[in-house]
C-alpha positions in Angstrom: -24.0 -35.3 29.3 -20.6 -36.3 30.5 -17.9 -36.3 27.8 -14.5 -37.8 28.5 -11.4 -37.2 26.4 -10.4 -40.5 24.8 -7.0 -41.3 23.3 -7.4 -42.4 19.7 -5.2 -43.2 16.8 -6.4 -40.0 15.2 -5.4 -38.0 18.3 -2.0 -39.6 18.2 -1.3 -38.8 14.6 -2.7 -35.3 15.0 -0.3 -34.7 17.8 2.6 -36.3 15.9 1.8 -34.1 12.9 1.6 -30.9 14.8 4.7 -31.8 16.8 6.6 -32.4 13.6 5.6 -29.0 12.3 6.7 -27.3 15.5 10.0 -29.2 15.5 10.9 -28.5 11.8 9.9 -24.8 12.4 11.8 -24.2 15.6 14.9 -26.4 15.1 16.6 -24.2 12.4 16.2 -21.2 14.6 17.6 -23.0 17.7 20.5 -24.3 15.6 21.3 -20.8 14.2 21.1 -19.4 17.7 23.3 -22.1 19.2 26.0 -21.7 16.5 26.1 -17.9 17.0 26.7 -18.5 20.7 29.3 -21.2 20.3 33.1 -21.1 20.2 34.4 -21.0 16.6 36.4 -24.3 17.1 33.3 -26.3 17.8 31.5 -24.6 14.9 34.2 -25.5 12.4 34.1 -29.1 13.7 30.3 -29.2 13.1 29.8 -30.2 16.7 27.0 -27.8 17.5 23.3 -28.8 17.2 20.8 -26.8 19.3 22.9 -26.4 22.5 25.8 -23.9 22.4 29.3 -25.3 23.0 32.0 -23.1 24.4 29.5 -20.3 25.1 30.7 -16.9 23.9 29.2 -13.6 22.9 32.4 -12.6 21.0 30.8 -13.0 17.6 28.1 -10.6 18.5 30.6 -8.1 19.8 32.6 -8.4 16.5 29.6 -8.2 14.3 28.1 -5.2 16.1 31.4 -3.4 16.0 31.4 -3.4 12.2 30.3 -0.1 10.8 28.6 -1.6 7.8 26.2 -3.6 10.0 25.4 -0.6 12.2 24.8 1.8 9.3 22.6 -0.8 7.6 20.7 -1.2 10.8 20.0 2.5 11.0 19.0 2.6 7.3 16.6 -0.3 7.9 15.0 1.4 10.9 14.5 4.6 8.8 13.0 2.5 6.0 10.6 0.6 8.3 9.5 3.8 10.1 8.8 5.9 6.9 7.5 2.9 4.9 5.1 1.7 7.6 3.9 5.3 8.3 3.1 6.1 4.7 1.7 2.7 3.9 -0.7 2.9 6.9 -1.9 6.4 5.8 -2.6 5.3 2.2 -4.2 2.0 3.2 -6.3 3.4 5.9 -7.6 6.4 3.9 -8.2 4.2 0.8 -10.0 1.5 2.8 -12.2 4.1 4.5 -13.1 5.8 1.2 -14.1 2.5 -0.4 -16.2 1.5 2.6 -18.5 4.5 2.0 -21.7 3.6 0.2 -22.1 7.1 -1.3 -18.6 7.3 -2.7 -18.5 8.6 -6.3 -17.3 5.9 -8.8 -17.0 3.4 -6.1 -17.3 0.4 -8.4 -14.7 1.7 -10.7 -12.1 2.3 -8.0 -13.0 -1.1 -6.4 -12.1 -2.8 -9.7 -8.9 -0.8 -10.0 -8.0 -2.1 -6.5 -8.6 -5.7 -7.4 -6.8 -5.8 -10.7 -3.2 -5.3 -9.2 -3.9 -8.3 -7.0 -3.8 -10.5 -10.2 -1.7 -8.6 -12.7 1.5 -6.6 -12.4 3.4 -4.3 -14.8 6.6 -6.3 -14.3 10.0 -5.4 -12.9 11.4 -3.6 -16.0 8.4 -1.2 -16.5 8.4 -0.5 -12.8 12.1 0.2 -12.9 11.7 2.5 -15.8 8.9 4.5 -14.0 11.1 4.8 -10.9 14.0 6.0 -13.0 11.9 8.5 -14.9 10.8 10.0 -11.6 14.5 10.3 -10.5 14.1 8.0 -7.5 17.0 5.7 -8.2 19.4 5.4 -5.3 16.7 6.9 -3.0 14.8 5.4 -0.1 11.6 6.5 -1.8 12.3 4.1 -4.6 11.6 1.3 -2.1 8.6 2.9 -0.4 6.5 4.6 -3.1 6.0 1.7 -5.5 5.1 -0.6 -2.7 3.1 1.8 -0.5 -0.2 -0.1 -0.5 -0.9 -3.8 -0.7 -4.3 -4.3 -2.1 -5.1 -7.2 0.2 -4.5 -5.1 3.3 -6.6 -2.3 1.7 -9.5 -4.6 1.2 -9.2 -5.9 4.8 -9.3 -2.3 6.0 -12.4 -1.6 3.8 -14.2 -4.6 5.3 -13.3 -3.5 8.8 -14.6 0.1 8.2 -17.7 -1.3 6.6 -18.5 -2.9 10.0 -18.4 0.3 12.0 -21.9 1.4 13.1 -23.4 3.9 10.7 -25.2 5.4 13.7 -21.9 6.5 15.2 -20.9 8.2 11.9 -24.3 9.9 11.5 -24.2 11.1 15.1 -20.8 12.6 14.4 -22.1 14.5 11.4 -25.1 15.7 13.4 -22.6 17.2 15.9 -21.0 19.1 13.1 -18.1 16.8 12.1 -17.2 16.6 8.4 -15.9 13.5 6.8 -12.3 14.2 7.9 -13.5 14.8 11.4 -15.5 11.6 11.5 -12.5 9.7 10.2 -10.1 11.3 12.8 -12.3 11.4 15.9 -14.6 8.4 15.5 -13.1 5.9 13.0 -9.4 5.9 13.9 -9.9 5.5 17.7 -12.0 2.4 17.0 -9.4 1.0 14.6 -6.5 0.3 16.9 -6.6 -3.5 16.5 -6.7 -3.5 12.7 -4.1 -0.6 12.4 -1.7 -2.5 14.7 -2.1 -5.8 12.7 -1.7 -4.2 9.3 1.1 -2.0 10.6 2.9 -5.1 11.8 2.5 -6.7 8.4 3.9 -3.6 6.7 6.7 -3.3 9.2 7.9 -6.9 8.8 7.7 -6.6 5.0 9.8 -3.4 5.0 12.3 -4.9 7.5 12.8 -8.1 5.4 12.9 -6.4 2.0 16.1 -6.8 0.0 15.1 -7.2 -3.7 13.8 -3.7 -4.2 17.0 -2.2 -2.5 19.1 -4.5 -4.6 17.5 -3.1 -7.8 17.1 0.6 -7.0 20.0 1.4 -4.6 23.5 1.9 -6.1 25.3 3.3 -3.0 26.5 0.7 -0.5 26.1 3.2 2.3 22.4 3.2 1.7 21.9 -0.6 1.8 19.4 -1.8 4.4 20.3 -4.7 6.8 18.8 -7.4 4.7 20.8 -6.5 1.6 24.0 -6.4 3.7 23.0 -9.8 5.2 22.5 -11.2 1.7 26.0 -10.1 0.8 27.3 -11.8 3.9 25.4 -15.1 3.2 25.7 -15.4 -0.5 29.0 -13.8 -1.4 30.8 -13.6 1.9 32.0 -10.1 1.0 31.5 -8.8 4.6 32.7 -11.8 6.4 36.4 -11.3 5.5 36.3 -7.6 6.4 34.8 -8.3 9.8 37.3 -11.0 10.6 40.2 -8.8 9.3 39.0 -5.8 11.4 38.8 -8.0 14.4 42.4 -9.2 13.9 41.4 -12.8 14.8 40.4 -15.9 12.9 36.7 -16.4 13.3 34.2 -19.0 12.0 32.5 -17.5 9.0 29.5 -19.6 9.6 29.2 -18.3 13.2 29.5 -14.7 11.9 26.8 -15.3 9.3 24.4 -16.9 11.9 25.1 -14.1 14.3 24.1 -11.5 11.6 20.9 -13.5 11.0 20.0 -13.5 14.7 20.7 -9.7 14.9 18.4 -9.1 12.0 15.6 -11.1 13.6 15.8 -9.6 17.0 13.5 -6.5 16.5 10.7 -8.6 15.1 11.0 -11.2 17.9 11.0 -8.5 20.6 8.1 -6.4 19.1 5.8 -9.3 18.4 4.7 -10.1 22.0 3.8 -6.5 22.6 1.3 -6.3 19.7 0.1 -9.9 19.9 -3.0 -8.8 21.9 -4.1 -6.7 19.0 -3.1 -9.1 16.2 -5.8 -11.8 16.4 -8.6 -9.4 17.2 -7.6 -7.0 14.3 -7.4 -9.8 11.7 -10.6 -11.5 12.8 -12.5 -8.3 12.8 -11.2 -7.3 9.4 -11.7 -10.7 7.8 -15.5 -10.8 7.9 -18.1 -8.1 7.4 -20.4 -7.1 10.2 
């Protein structure tokens, strides 16, 4: 049967709708990028749209030369590395344990995992617990309370439930214990889901600012997003950057430059893990 593609009103409006979504999603990013690459005079005249005018990289040089930005960048890399590592460990081990049919008190722990998805203790009780453990003004105050997201743990559990029981039984026959099966059989088969969930955790830690805003008291420990918030909301860092540079710069261009700098790692990393992303999420979304 020969089927030919026909242009219809539905096709037109579907293309128009999808094109509109793409435009409204991409345009702000292109505008921010264009402003960050434009001369300050054109920026102050509001003459920049999505094409840079008076192309310059001077705002990037000035922003990256500020010690607050560089220190915040290093703090954020430390937070993302430690946070993603511990979150993956807890989520992977928890998901694997819940995927085992012979786990003791499995139903009880499954309910305990589901409850935090709908109910939370609140900000003040969480703060009091963190303070009681002496974690205030520590990077662990940002990591430990948010180590595992229950949705990701359930995705992991679904993925592990789909691994062939014959493989696991074969490993046990060969003398492997549960830890050996997990390390030598389960983990090598879990690269797609580990990469996908790891990306989610990494982006979440990279973008976090509210937890550091609550728990960190030393400005030297602020991650990049909290510094960026200060730049965008209060402008507290804009004046210092311009003063250190000894030149009058557009505050808007400096703000947009800081935004682009904060986005670069995610933009650069995403293409390299894209091949694992769709496969990992689709495998972990359905059982079997």
